[in-house]
MMTF fields as JSON, N, C-alpha, C and O atoms, coordinates in Angstrom:
{
  "mmtfVersion": "1.0.0",
  "mmtfProducer": "UNKNOWN",
  "numBonds": 431,
  "numAtoms": 432,
  "numGroups": 108,
  "numChains": 1,
  "numModels": 1,
  "chainsPerModel": [1],
  "groupsPerChain": [108],
  "chainIdList": ["A"],
  "bondAtomList": [4, 2, 8, 6, 12, 10, 16, 14, 20, 18, 24, 22, 28, 26, 32, 30, 36, 34, 40, 38, 44, 42, 48, 46, 52, 50, 56, 54, 60, 58, 64, 62, 68, 66, 72, 70, 76, 74, 80, 78, 84, 82, 88, 86, 92, 90, 96, 94, 100, 98, 104, 102, 108, 106, 112, 110, 116, 114, 120, 118, 124, 122, 128, 126, 132, 130, 136, 134, 140, 138, 144, 142, 148, 146, 152, 150, 156, 154, 160, 158, 164, 162, 168, 166, 172, 170, 176, 174, 180, 178, 184, 182, 188, 186, 192, 190, 196, 194, 200, 198, 204, 202, 208, 206, 212, 210, 216, 214, 220, 218, 224, 222, 228, 226, 232, 230, 236, 234, 240, 238, 244, 242, 248, 246, 252, 250, 256, 254, 260, 258, 264, 262, 268, 266, 272, 270, 276, 274, 280, 278, 284, 282, 288, 286, 292, 290, 296, 294, 300, 298, 304, 302, 308, 306, 312, 310, 316, 314, 320, 318, 324, 322, 328, 326, 332, 330, 336, 334, 340, 338, 344, 342, 348, 346, 352, 350, 356, 354, 360, 358, 364, 362, 368, 366, 372, 370, 376, 374, 380, 378, 384, 382, 388, 386, 392, 390, 396, 394, 400, 398, 404, 402, 408, 406, 412, 410, 416, 414, 420, 418, 424, 422, 428, 426],
  "bondOrderList": [1, 1, 1, 1, 1, 1, 1, 1, 1, 1, 1, 1, 1, 1, 1, 1, 1, 1, 1, 1, 1, 1, 1, 1, 1, 1, 1, 1, 1, 1, 1, 1, 1, 1, 1, 1, 1, 1, 1, 1, 1, 1, 1, 1, 1, 1, 1, 1, 1, 1, 1, 1, 1, 1, 1, 1, 1, 1, 1, 1, 1, 1, 1, 1, 1, 1, 1, 1, 1, 1, 1, 1, 1, 1, 1, 1, 1, 1, 1, 1, 1, 1, 1, 1, 1, 1, 1, 1, 1, 1, 1, 1, 1, 1, 1, 1, 1, 1, 1, 1, 1, 1, 1, 1, 1, 1, 1],
  "groupList": [{"groupName": "UNK", "atomNameList": ["N", "CA", "C", "O"], "elementList": ["N", "C", "C", "O"], "formalChargeList": [0, 0, 0, 0], "bondAtomList": [1, 0, 2, 1, 3, 2], "bondOrderList": [1, 1, 2], "singleLetterCode": "X", "chemCompType": "L-PEPTIDE LINKING"}],
  "groupTypeList": [0, 0, 0, 0, 0, 0, 0, 0, 0, 0, 0, 0, 0, 0, 0, 0, 0, 0, 0, 0, 0, 0, 0, 0, 0, 0, 0, 0, 0, 0, 0, 0, 0, 0, 0, 0, 0, 0, 0, 0, 0, 0, 0, 0, 0, 0, 0, 0, 0, 0, 0, 0, 0, 0, 0, 0, 0, 0, 0, 0, 0, 0, 0, 0, 0, 0, 0, 0, 0, 0, 0, 0, 0, 0, 0, 0, 0, 0, 0, 0, 0, 0, 0, 0, 0, 0, 0, 0, 0, 0, 0, 0, 0, 0, 0, 0, 0, 0, 0, 0, 0, 0, 0, 0, 0, 0, 0, 0],
  "groupIdList": [1, 2, 3, 4, 5, 6, 7, 8, 9, 10, 11, 12, 13, 14, 15, 16, 17, 18, 19, 20, 21, 22, 23, 24, 25, 26, 27, 28, 29, 30, 31, 32, 33, 34, 35, 36, 37, 38, 39, 40, 41, 42, 43, 44, 45, 46, 47, 48, 49, 50, 51, 52, 53, 54, 55, 56, 57, 58, 59, 60, 61, 62, 63, 64, 65, 66, 67, 68, 69, 70, 71, 72, 73, 74, 75, 76, 77, 78, 79, 80, 81, 82, 83, 84, 85, 86, 87, 88, 89, 90, 91, 92, 93, 94, 95, 96, 97, 98, 99, 100, 101, 102, 103, 104, 105, 106, 107, 108],
  "secStructList": [7, 7, 2, 2, 2, 2, 2, 2, 2, 2, 2, 2, 2, 2, 2, 2, 2, 2, 2, 2, 2, 6, 1, 7, 2, 2, 2, 2, 2, 2, 2, 2, 2, 2, 2, 2, 2, 2, 2, 2, 2, 6, 5, 4, 4, 4, 6, 6, 1, 1, 2, 2, 2, 2, 2, 2, 2, 2, 2, 2, 2, 2, 2, 2, 2, 6, 7, 7, 2, 2, 2, 2, 2, 7, 1, 7, 2, 2, 2, 2, 2, 2, 2, 2, 6, 6, 6, 1, 7, 5, 2, 2, 2, 2, 2, 2, 2, 2, 2, 2, 6, 7, 6, 6, 1, 7, 7, 7],
  "xCoordList": [107.247, 107.388, 108.256, 108.152, 109.431, 110.553, 110.346, 109.463, 111.222, 111.201, 111.3, 110.57, 112.294, 112.506, 111.294, 111.102, 110.48, 109.29, 108.383, 107.788, 108.279, 107.272, 107.794, 106.968, 109.016, 109.482, 109.281, 108.894, 109.61, 109.378, 107.8, 107.423, 106.993, 105.548, 105.117, 104.237, 105.668, 105.32, 105.812, 105.116, 107.09, 107.675, 106.86, 106.89, 106.084, 105.146, 103.919, 103.34, 103.39, 102.049, 102.351, 101.537, 103.29, 103.432, 103.574, 102.914, 104.447, 104.464, 103.019, 102.774, 102.154, 100.869, 100.096, 99.424, 100.192, 99.467, 99.932, 99.093, 101.054, 101.73, 101.064, 100.779, 100.932, 100.277, 98.889, 98.439, 98.228, 96.689, 96.622, 95.784, 97.535, 97.584, 97.976, 97.664, 98.519, 98.846, 97.742, 97.8, 96.618, 95.523, 94.698, 94.765, 93.867, 92.937, 91.946, 91.593, 91.543, 90.624, 89.323, 88.971, 88.651, 87.52, 87.839, 87.146, 89.079, 89.704, 89.961, 89.698, 90.521, 90.844, 89.734, 89.764, 88.629, 87.385, 86.834, 86.484, 86.778, 86.189, 87.221, 86.824, 88.345, 89.338, 89.052, 88.941, 88.947, 89.001, 87.602, 87.543, 86.656, 85.359, 85.298, 84.693, 85.951, 86.297, 87.066, 86.713, 88.002, 89.07, 88.335, 88.662, 87.317, 86.699, 85.564, 85.25, 85.023, 83.966, 84.794, 84.304, 86.128, 86.58, 87.304, 87.551, 87.629, 88.009, 86.807, 86.878, 85.73, 84.537, 84.163, 83.831, 84.138, 83.697, 84.546, 84.153, 86.044, 87.099, 87.487, 87.482, 87.964, 88.459, 89.722, 90.456, 89.918, 91.378, 92.602, 93.526, 92.628, 93.79, 94.175, 95.257, 93.251, 93.094, 94.605, 95.172, 94.964, 96.243, 97.536, 98.289, 97.687, 98.768, 98.722, 99.676, 97.525, 97.226, 97.384, 97.986, 96.918, 97.065, 95.849, 95.778, 94.949, 93.751, 93.935, 93.81, 94.302, 94.421, 95.488, 95.273, 96.452, 97.457, 96.956, 97.257, 96.142, 95.452, 94.409, 94.256, 93.749, 92.732, 93.508, 93.009, 94.522, 95.353, 95.963, 95.939, 96.465, 96.783, 95.821, 96.184, 94.442, 93.28, 92.962, 92.626, 93.098, 92.681, 93.794, 93.418, 95.151, 95.978, 95.874, 96.292, 95.411, 95.231, 93.9, 93.668, 93.093, 91.893, 92.299, 91.756, 93.188, 93.488, 94.266, 94.051, 95.099, 95.908, 95.052, 95.417, 93.873, 92.828, 92.105, 91.403, 92.072, 91.213, 89.808, 88.821, 89.792, 88.191, 88.017, 88.896, 86.591, 86.288, 86.199, 86.03, 86.324, 86.586, 84.894, 84.849, 83.908, 82.648, 82.311, 81.38, 83.167, 83.232, 83.713, 83.28, 84.559, 85.404, 84.848, 85.027, 84.082, 83.612, 82.182, 81.659, 81.329, 79.849, 79.493, 80.37, 78.235, 77.884, 77.653, 77.559, 77.583, 77.657, 78.773, 78.993, 79.467, 80.83, 80.735, 81.644, 79.843, 79.814, 79.762, 80.641, 78.632, 78.538, 80.003, 80.412, 80.638, 81.929, 82.852, 83.68, 82.868, 83.779, 83.405, 84.257, 82.021, 81.505, 82.09, 82.727, 81.809, 82.335, 83.948, 84.475, 84.591, 85.961, 86.37, 87.38, 85.511, 86.036, 84.904, 84.697, 84.279, 83.304, 83.848, 83.12, 85.08, 85.655, 86.701, 87.374, 86.895, 87.78, 87.034, 85.943, 87.703, 87.048, 87.241, 88.115, 86.257, 86.275, 86.244, 86.104, 86.382, 86.521, 84.868, 84.657, 83.913, 82.547, 82.184, 81.405, 82.949, 82.863, 83.767, 83.337, 84.606, 85.558, 84.782, 84.922, 84.047, 83.399, 82.127, 81.709, 81.596, 80.288, 80.584, 79.784, 81.929, 82.241, 82.515, 82.2, 83.169, 83.449, 82.376, 82.402, 81.33, 79.82, 79.102, 78.15, 79.29, 78.416, 78.865, 78.115, 80.086, 80.617, 81.231, 81.509, 81.495, 82.254, 83.628, 84.146, 84.278, 85.549, 86.458, 86.524, 87.353, 88.345, 87.718, 88.474, 86.6, 86.039, 85.668, 85.413, 85.731, 85.381, 83.855, 83.069, 83.462, 82.016, 81.594, 82.442, 80.456, 79.999, 79.201, 78.739],
  "yCoordList": [167.455, 167.33, 166.342, 165.322, 166.785, 165.724, 164.854, 165.079, 163.88, 163.255, 164.037, 163.865, 164.964, 165.736, 166.597, 166.721, 167.191, 167.79, 166.841, 167.177, 165.704, 164.808, 164.345, 163.994, 164.239, 164.01, 165.141, 165.058, 166.306, 167.632, 167.714, 168.001, 167.461, 167.59, 166.551, 166.908, 165.383, 164.399, 164.867, 164.777, 165.391, 165.818, 167.188, 167.406, 168.15, 169.004, 168.524, 169.067, 167.287, 166.918, 166.083, 166.172, 165.365, 164.645, 165.83, 165.799, 166.68, 167.787, 168.513, 168.99, 168.525, 169.11, 168.107, 168.531, 166.852, 165.813, 166.009, 166.127, 166.04, 165.964, 167.167, 167.106, 168.34, 169.392, 169.064, 169.341, 168.502, 168.079, 167.192, 167.42, 166.076, 165.096, 165.852, 165.185, 166.954, 167.474, 168.354, 168.859, 168.54, 169.207, 168.496, 167.268, 169.09, 168.439, 167.435, 167.643, 166.461, 165.372, 166.054, 165.709, 167.013, 167.66, 168.486, 168.589, 169.075, 169.758, 168.867, 169.09, 167.778, 166.957, 166.27, 166.029, 165.942, 165.459, 166.488, 166.199, 167.657, 168.691, 169.012, 169.202, 169.016, 169.243, 168.078, 168.318, 166.826, 165.662, 165.927, 165.844, 166.211, 166.432, 167.561, 167.435, 168.657, 169.772, 169.246, 169.41, 168.682, 168.168, 167.171, 167.146, 166.26, 165.607, 166.175, 165.591, 167.249, 168.21, 168.836, 168.94, 169.382, 170.309, 169.279, 169.743, 168.154, 167.257, 166.961, 166.927, 166.751, 166.394, 167.711, 167.573, 168.832, 170.042, 170.46, 170.909, 170.221, 170.438, 171.585, 171.823, 172.672, 173.926, 173.484, 172.577, 174.022, 173.697, 173.826, 173.02, 174.822, 175.213, 174.269, 174.418, 173.371, 172.77, 172.076, 172.171, 171.365, 170.471, 171.35, 171.114, 172.37, 173.189, 174.704, 175.479, 174.982, 176.336, 176.508, 175.665, 177.428, 177.714, 177.578, 178.04, 176.981, 176.666, 175.859, 176.266, 174.413, 173.634, 173.996, 173.821, 174.44, 175.021, 176.229, 176.462, 176.802, 178.24, 177.677, 178.172, 176.596, 176.126, 175.456, 175.599, 174.815, 174.457, 175.585, 175.567, 176.483, 177.84, 178.422, 178.733, 178.637, 179.012, 178.279, 178.833, 176.901, 176.105, 176.165, 176.299, 176.058, 176.318, 177.725, 177.828, 178.676, 179.833, 179.874, 180.658, 178.862, 178.681, 177.898, 178.231, 176.87, 175.915, 176.885, 176.676, 177.863, 178.763, 179.632, 180.024, 180.124, 180.921, 180.191, 180.797, 178.959, 178.005, 177.965, 177.64, 178.323, 178.073, 176.587, 175.866, 176.308, 175.105, 175.374, 176.519, 174.211, 174.265, 174.834, 175.72, 174.419, 174.928, 176.433, 177.025, 176.987, 178.36, 179.13, 180.26, 178.584, 179.174, 179.224, 180.162, 177.967, 177.762, 177.605, 177.489, 177.561, 177.649, 175.828, 174.971, 175.616, 174.244, 173.585, 172.375, 174.554, 173.934, 173.942, 174.85, 172.949, 172.749, 173.015, 173.69, 172.621, 172.79, 174.23, 174.763, 175.067, 176.317, 177.027, 177.857, 176.738, 177.49, 177.082, 177.938, 175.942, 175.537, 176.329, 176.874, 176.412, 176.996, 178.62, 179.196, 179.096, 180.665, 180.773, 181.777, 179.686, 179.833, 179.745, 180.296, 179.016, 178.833, 179.626, 179.231, 180.559, 181.155, 181.832, 181.787, 182.472, 183.079, 182.068, 182.603, 180.855, 179.946, 179.125, 178.569, 179.147, 178.153, 176.771, 176.382, 176.147, 174.575, 173.811, 174.37, 172.509, 171.652, 171.453, 171.024, 171.759, 171.821, 173.038, 172.982, 174.188, 175.344, 175.201, 175.68, 174.724, 174.496, 173.279, 173.281, 172.352, 171.39, 172.065, 171.856, 172.943, 173.706, 174.6, 174.843, 175.282, 176.239, 175.484, 175.936, 174.239, 173.419, 173.07, 173.167, 172.621, 172.296, 173.35, 173.137, 174.493, 175.443, 176.096, 176.776, 175.871, 176.63, 177.911, 178.623, 178.36, 179.487, 179.368, 178.271, 180.697, 180.641, 180.062, 180.384, 179.093, 178.373, 176.989, 176.256, 176.614, 175.43, 174.693, 175.19, 173.286, 172.382, 172.358, 172.371, 172.319, 172.362, 170.852, 169.98, 170.616, 169.441, 169.316, 168.22],
  "zCoordList": [24.899, 26.267, 26.173, 25.492, 27.129, 27.187, 28.483, 29.311, 28.557, 29.872, 31.09, 32.066, 30.999, 32.039, 32.556, 33.765, 31.618, 31.957, 32.666, 33.69, 32.149, 32.931, 34.082, 34.925, 34.372, 35.831, 36.742, 37.908, 36.034, 36.99, 37.356, 38.492, 36.383, 36.486, 37.657, 38.441, 37.78, 38.731, 40.088, 41.099, 40.073, 41.368, 41.987, 43.198, 40.988, 41.45, 41.943, 42.884, 41.207, 41.833, 43.06, 43.979, 43.201, 44.366, 45.695, 46.733, 45.386, 46.387, 46.729, 47.836, 45.684, 45.775, 46.694, 47.634, 46.429, 47.095, 48.549, 49.442, 48.767, 50.173, 51.188, 52.384, 50.161, 50.957, 51.317, 52.429, 50.438, 50.707, 51.881, 52.754, 51.984, 52.841, 54.249, 55.235, 54.495, 55.692, 56.231, 57.352, 55.296, 55.875, 56.724, 56.688, 57.546, 58.404, 57.712, 56.551, 58.345, 57.481, 56.786, 55.658, 57.51, 56.874, 55.614, 54.603, 55.892, 54.434, 53.372, 52.19, 53.864, 52.565, 51.811, 50.604, 52.743, 52.102, 51.137, 49.993, 51.636, 50.702, 49.349, 48.2, 49.716, 48.503, 47.434, 46.231, 47.974, 47.089, 46.227, 45.001, 46.967, 46.276, 45.231, 44.166, 45.595, 44.589, 43.481, 42.313, 43.788, 42.711, 41.891, 40.704, 42.313, 41.57, 40.62, 39.583, 41.006, 40.31, 39.417, 38.292, 39.593, 38.634, 37.658, 36.545, 37.853, 36.701, 35.875, 34.646, 36.512, 35.458, 34.795, 33.618, 35.217, 34.548, 33.435, 32.358, 33.898, 32.868, 32.466, 31.258, 33.516, 32.976, 32.049, 32.442, 31.039, 30.081, 30.928, 30.82, 31.767, 32.323, 33.693, 34.262, 34.111, 35.233, 35.782, 36.87, 34.559, 35.002, 35.326, 36.271, 34.435, 34.75, 35.175, 35.106, 35.602, 36.061, 37.669, 38.334, 38.121, 39.459, 40.278, 41.417, 39.731, 40.702, 41.633, 42.789, 41.356, 42.423, 43.715, 44.914, 43.199, 44.135, 45.234, 46.404, 44.368, 44.941, 46.05, 47.166, 45.554, 46.763, 47.853, 48.969, 47.796, 48.739, 49.714, 50.944, 48.95, 49.601, 50.491, 51.625, 50.055, 50.593, 51.843, 52.889, 51.657, 52.773, 54.008, 55.172, 53.661, 54.629, 55.314, 56.467, 54.757, 55.479, 56.373, 57.294, 55.892, 56.664, 57.835, 58.889, 57.881, 58.8, 59.874, 61.068, 59.519, 60.406, 60.979, 62.087, 60.517, 61.206, 61.989, 62.798, 61.979, 63.098, 62.529, 63.189, 61.242, 60.714, 60.139, 59.666, 60.312, 59.593, 58.045, 57.628, 57.142, 55.855, 55.354, 54.502, 55.781, 55.531, 55.814, 55.267, 56.727, 57.231, 56.087, 55.861, 55.384, 54.246, 52.785, 52.008, 52.498, 51.192, 51.287, 50.179, 52.332, 52.419, 52.181, 52.071, 52.152, 52.245, 50.799, 50.595, 49.876, 48.492, 47.615, 46.813, 47.764, 47.122, 45.652, 45.168, 44.918, 43.419, 43.227, 42.55, 43.857, 43.641, 43.908, 43.097, 44.859, 45.181, 44.035, 43.722, 43.354, 42.29, 41.115, 40.414, 40.864, 39.609, 39.788, 38.906, 40.84, 41.031, 40.766, 40.287, 41.12, 40.963, 39.443, 39.005, 38.689, 37.185, 36.323, 35.176, 36.755, 36.127, 34.852, 33.861, 34.755, 33.813, 33.062, 32.181, 33.268, 32.789, 31.496, 31.617, 30.43, 29.249, 29.848, 30.623, 29.325, 29.825, 28.49, 27.402, 28.661, 27.5, 26.95, 25.816, 27.744, 27.318, 26.329, 25.378, 26.782, 26.033, 24.509, 23.46, 24.578, 23.363, 22.486, 21.263, 23.068, 22.175, 21.498, 20.359, 22.481, 21.854, 20.915, 20.011, 21.023, 19.986, 18.573, 17.472, 18.823, 17.659, 16.823, 15.596, 17.566, 16.801, 16.493, 15.742, 16.876, 16.473, 15.216, 14.516, 14.961, 13.529, 13.92, 12.955, 14.998, 15.286, 14.604, 14.396, 14.219, 13.804, 14.533, 15.72, 14.008, 14.587, 15.064, 15.701, 14.858, 15.269, 13.861, 12.765, 14.294, 12.933, 12.737, 13.685, 11.354, 11.058, 10.952, 10.767, 11.057, 10.774, 9.603, 9.285]
}
């Protein structure tokens, strides 16, 4: 990874954060809770994938339609996030594969 890639990544992240800050306060709160949960659960492609920008797109559409954030995702934020990443490999999956002795994993 070159310095130019790092700089470009920071620019993209700052633009993403600016989009989040432009959302109404209730959307921002829910987004931050979703982000915190997703960083904990750890989908492998979270940092460079389309998941977080896709959530912001979805929220921006909800704002434009005049809907509240809980109308869009429901009251269980974790369940909504789990549904978003149900088909994505997580770091926990990779770790489990490495200790179970599956092909490609390290054996103990």
